[in-house]
C-alpha positions in Angstrom: 19.0 3.9 -3.8 16.0 2.7 -1.8 16.4 5.6 0.8 15.9 8.1 -2.9 12.9 6.8 -3.8 12.0 6.5 -0.5 12.4 10.7 0.2 10.6 11.2 -3.1 7.7 8.7 -2.5 7.7 10.6 1.4 7.9 14.2 -0.5 4.6 13.3 -3.4 2.2 11.4 -1.0 2.5 14.8 2.1 2.3 16.7 -0.4 -0.9 15.3 -2.6 -2.1 13.4 0.4 -2.6 9.7 -1.3 -4.2 7.6 0.5 -5.6 4.2 -0.4 -8.4 4.7 3.1 -8.9 8.0 1.9 -9.2 7.4 -1.6 -11.4 5.0 -1.4 -13.3 6.3 1.9 -14.2 9.2 -0.3 -15.9 7.1 -3.6 -18.7 5.4 -0.7 -19.4 8.0 1.4 -19.3 11.0 -0.4 -19.5 9.6 -4.2 -16.6 11.6 -5.3 -13.6 9.7 -7.3 -11.0 12.8 -6.9 -8.6 10.7 -5.0 -9.5 7.3 -6.2 -8.3 8.9 -9.9 -4.8 8.9 -8.6 -4.3 6.0 -7.1 -6.2 4.9 -11.0 -2.5 6.8 -12.4 0.1 4.9 -10.3 -1.4 2.0 -10.8 -2.1 2.5 -14.3 1.9 4.0 -14.6 2.9 0.9 -12.8 1.4 -2.0 -15.3 2.8 0.9 -17.9 6.0 0.9 -16.5 6.1 -3.5 -15.4 5.2 -4.5 -19.3 7.4 -2.4 -20.8 10.2 -4.2 -18.4 8.7 -8.0 -19.1 8.8 -6.7 -23.1 12.6 -6.7 -23.4 13.0 -9.5 -20.7 13.3 -7.4 -17.1 12.7 -9.7 -14.4 10.2 -9.0 -13.0 7.6 -10.4 -10.1 4.7 -11.6 -11.3 6.3 -13.4 -15.0 6.0 -16.2 -12.6 4.7 -18.7 -11.0 3.2 -17.4 -8.2 1.0 -18.1 -4.6 -2.3 -17.7 -3.5 -3.1 -18.3 -0.5 -7.0 -18.2 -0.8 -7.6 -17.1 3.3 -5.2 -15.2 4.0 -5.7 -13.4 0.1 -8.9 -12.8 1.5 -8.6 -12.3 5.8 -5.2 -10.4 5.5 -6.5 -7.2 3.3 -10.4 -7.3 5.1 -7.9 -6.7 8.3 -6.1 -4.5 6.7 -9.2 -2.7 5.2 -10.7 -2.2 8.1 -7.6 -1.1 9.9 -6.7 1.5 7.9 -10.4 2.8 8.2 -10.6 2.7 12.2 -7.0 4.3 12.3 -7.9 7.2 9.5 -5.3 5.9 7.2 -2.8 3.3 5.4 0.7 2.6 6.6 1.7 4.8 4.2 -0.7 7.9 5.4 0.1 7.3 8.6 4.4 7.7 7.6 3.2 11.0 6.3 1.5 11.8 9.0 5.1 10.9 11.8 6.9 12.3 9.4 4.8 16.0 9.5 4.1 15.0 13.7 1.8 12.9 14.2 1.9 10.6 17.6 -1.3 9.5 17.1 -0.1 8.2 13.5 3.5 6.7 14.9 2.1 4.7 17.1 -0.6 3.6 14.7 2.5 2.8 13.3 4.6 1.5 16.1 1.5 -1.4 16.6 1.3 -2.1 12.6 5.1 -2.3 12.9 5.2 -5.1 15.8 2.5 -7.5 14.4 4.2 -8.3 11.4 7.4 -8.5 12.8 5.4 -11.5 15.7 3.2 -12.8 12.1 6.2 -13.3 10.1 8.7 -14.6 12.5 7.7 -13.8 16.0 5.1 -15.9 18.2 2.6 -15.3 15.6 4.0 -17.2 12.7 3.2 -20.5 13.3 -1.4 -20.3 13.6 -0.1 -17.3 11.0 0.9 -20.2 8.8 -2.0 -21.9 8.8 -4.2 -19.4 6.9 -1.8 -20.4 3.4 -3.2 -23.9 3.3 -4.1 -24.3 1.1 -2.6 -22.5 -1.2 -2.6 -22.5 -5.4 -0.3 -22.5 -7.5 -0.9 -20.2 -10.5 1.5 -19.2 -13.8 0.4 -16.6 -16.1 1.4 -17.6 -19.8 4.5 -17.4 -21.1 4.6 -13.4 -23.0 1.2 -12.8 -21.2 2.3 -10.1 -19.5 3.2 -7.0 -21.7 -0.1 -6.3 -23.7 -2.3 -7.4 -20.9 -0.9 -4.7 -18.5 -0.6 -2.8 -21.4 -4.2 -2.7 -21.9 -5.4 -2.4 -18.7 -3.3 0.8 -18.2 -4.3 2.1 -21.8 -7.7 1.8 -20.0 -7.0 2.9 -15.8 -6.1 6.0 -18.0 -8.8 6.7 -20.0 -10.9 6.3 -17.4 -8.7 9.3 -15.2 -8.1 11.1 -18.0 -11.5 11.6 -20.5 -13.7 13.4 -18.9 -12.2 16.8 -18.6 -14.0 18.4 -15.6 -13.4 15.7 -14.0 -9.7 16.0 -14.7 -9.5 19.1 -13.9 -10.6 19.1 -10.5 -8.2 15.8 -9.6 -5.1 17.4 -12.0 -3.2 17.4 -9.1 -3.7 13.6 -7.5 -3.6 13.0 -11.9 0.5 14.0 -11.5 1.4 12.8 -8.2 -0.6 9.4 -7.8 1.6 8.8 -11.6 5.0 10.0 -10.0 4.5 7.4 -6.8 3.7 4.8 -9.6 6.5 5.0 -11.5 8.2 3.1 -8.3 7.3 0.7 -9.0 8.6 -0.6 -13.2 12.4 1.3 -11.0 11.7 -1.2 -7.7 12.3 -4.3 -11.2 15.0 -2.8 -12.2 17.1 -2.0 -8.5 15.6 -6.4 -7.9 17.4 -7.5 -10.6 20.8 -6.1 -9.3 21.0 -7.1 -5.8 19.2 -8.7 -2.9 15.8 -5.9 -1.9 12.1 -7.0 -1.0 10.6 -8.4 -4.6 7.7 -4.9 -4.8 8.0 -1.1 -3.0 6.3 -2.2 -0.2 5.2 -0.5 4.0 4.1 -2.7 6.1 6.9 -5.8 6.7 9.9 -3.2 6.4 8.8 -1.4 9.4 8.3 -4.7 11.2 11.6 -5.2 10.0 13.4 -1.7 10.9 11.9 -2.3 14.6 14.1 -5.2 14.6 16.8 -3.9 14.2 17.2 -4.9 10.1 18.1 -8.3 11.1 16.4 -9.6 8.5 19.4 -9.4 6.3 20.3 -6.8 3.1 16.9 -7.1 1.5 14.8 -6.1 4.7 17.8 -3.4 5.2 16.3 -1.8 2.0 13.0 -1.9 2.5 13.8 -0.1 5.6 15.4 2.4 3.7 12.7 2.6 1.3 10.4 3.5 4.7 13.0 5.4 6.8 13.0 7.6 3.1 9.7 8.5 3.0 9.3 8.9 6.6 12.2 12.1 5.5 10.9 12.8 2.8 7.8 14.3 4.6 9.5 15.3 7.6 11.2 17.7 4.6 8.6 19.3 3.0 6.9 20.2 6.2 10.4 21.9 6.6 10.3 23.8 3.5 6.7 24.4 3.7 6.3 24.9 7.2 3.1 22.2 7.9 4.5 20.5 10.3 2.1 19.4 13.3 2.1 17.5 17.2 -0.4 15.9 16.5 -1.9 13.4 20.0 -4.6 12.3 21.0 -8.1 13.9 21.1 -9.2 10.9 24.4 -9.0 7.7 25.0 -11.5 6.6 22.2 -9.1 8.4 19.6 -6.0 6.3 21.5 -8.1 3.0 21.3 -9.2 3.5 17.5 -5.1 4.1 16.6 -4.5 0.8 19.2 -7.2 -1.6 17.1 -5.8 0.2 13.7 -2.2 -0.5 14.1 -3.7 -4.2 15.3 -5.5 -4.5 12.4 -2.9 -3.3 9.9 -0.7 -5.3 11.0 -2.3 -8.3 11.1 -3.5 -8.0 7.4 -0.2 -7.1 6.6 1.3 -9.8 8.6 -0.7 -12.4 6.1 -0.8 -10.9 3.1 2.5 -10.0 3.5 2.5 -6.1 2.5 0.8 -2.6 2.8 -2.1 -1.4 0.8 -0.1 0.2 -2.2 1.9 -3.3 -2.8 -1.5 -4.5 -2.5 -3.1 -2.3 -5.3 -0.7 -1.1 -7.1 2.7 -2.9 -6.9 1.1 -6.0 -6.6 -1.7 -5.6 -9.7 0.4 -4.2 -11.9 1.9 -7.8 -12.2 -1.2 -9.2 -12.7 -1.0 -11.2 -9.1 -4.1 -12.9 -8.9 -3.2 -12.8 -4.7 -2.7 -8.6 -5.6 -5.6 -7.7 -7.5 -8.1 -10.4 -5.0 -6.7 -9.0 -1.9 -7.6 -5.2 -3.3 -11.3 -6.2 -3.5 -11.4 -7.9 -0.1 -9.4 -4.2 1.6 -12.0 -2.9 -0.1 -14.6 -4.6 1.0 -13.4 -3.8 4.8 -13.2 -0.7 4.0 -16.4 0.0 2.7 -18.3 -2.1 5.6 -16.1 -0.3 8.3 -17.4 3.0 7.3 -21.0 1.3 7.6 -19.6 0.3 11.1 -18.1 3.8 12.1 -21.3 5.7 10.4 -23.7 3.4 12.9 -25.1 0.6 10.7 -25.2 -3.3 10.4 -22.2 -4.6 9.1 -23.4 -6.8 6.6 -26.5 -3.9 6.0 -26.8 -2.3 2.7 
């Protein structure tokens, strides 16, 4: 089943150019909310589905206690946001680009996966553990998740759908976001039926895939999600004949993708999830670490864009 979810995810993401970094950069640089509305619709659908399952008594992540490691929750997404901006796309987007024939995206994924693996179970695991202390244990009051998630979903859906002019321009992004948002409640159902990672994400399963699924059946399921996303993008490329080999333009291009992969691996290893896992899956469960991390990721993206424009990191 994770492979089928990945196939759907990869095909839809490739068709719509779904990318957290792209949505944020469009907004920060040009004031465009077209792709941002797709992200918001994905979150709205994920919130609605999660709240329904919680209301029905289904075990969902976020309904009990969760830890908020302040340093890791801030520094990890900041690094991830900077890395995805330097590399020209988040992990999701790079999986799609690799499926369509991009060597640049493939190298970025390789570096990010290896660094994340080193942080979670390799040579960098001990120093990474220091950044997870101190941590605050946060528990939502019983019964709070369903009503709050519904209200948040309605507010997001209203922002996405009510302005008719903007809705028309972003029609494809909104439809794609709604389909991808369904991944989150569907994952909740699968977690209860078998050993899966607690939320759909790509960065840690990518590292575990590179380690040949050495971390058990849960890691295997995450690896299937990653492989399915690659295959879904590749299949869509075959159908639409949109495959195109993409190499490096020059040494600077190679360096940017290496740096982007390194930063995303560091950020994903510390935070435990990719941008989709933070902004959509984690926020849909009202996890404090995910909400804080999403804000930090956006700040990392915005400030890195300023640096790439030749401005100071701290400039207004």
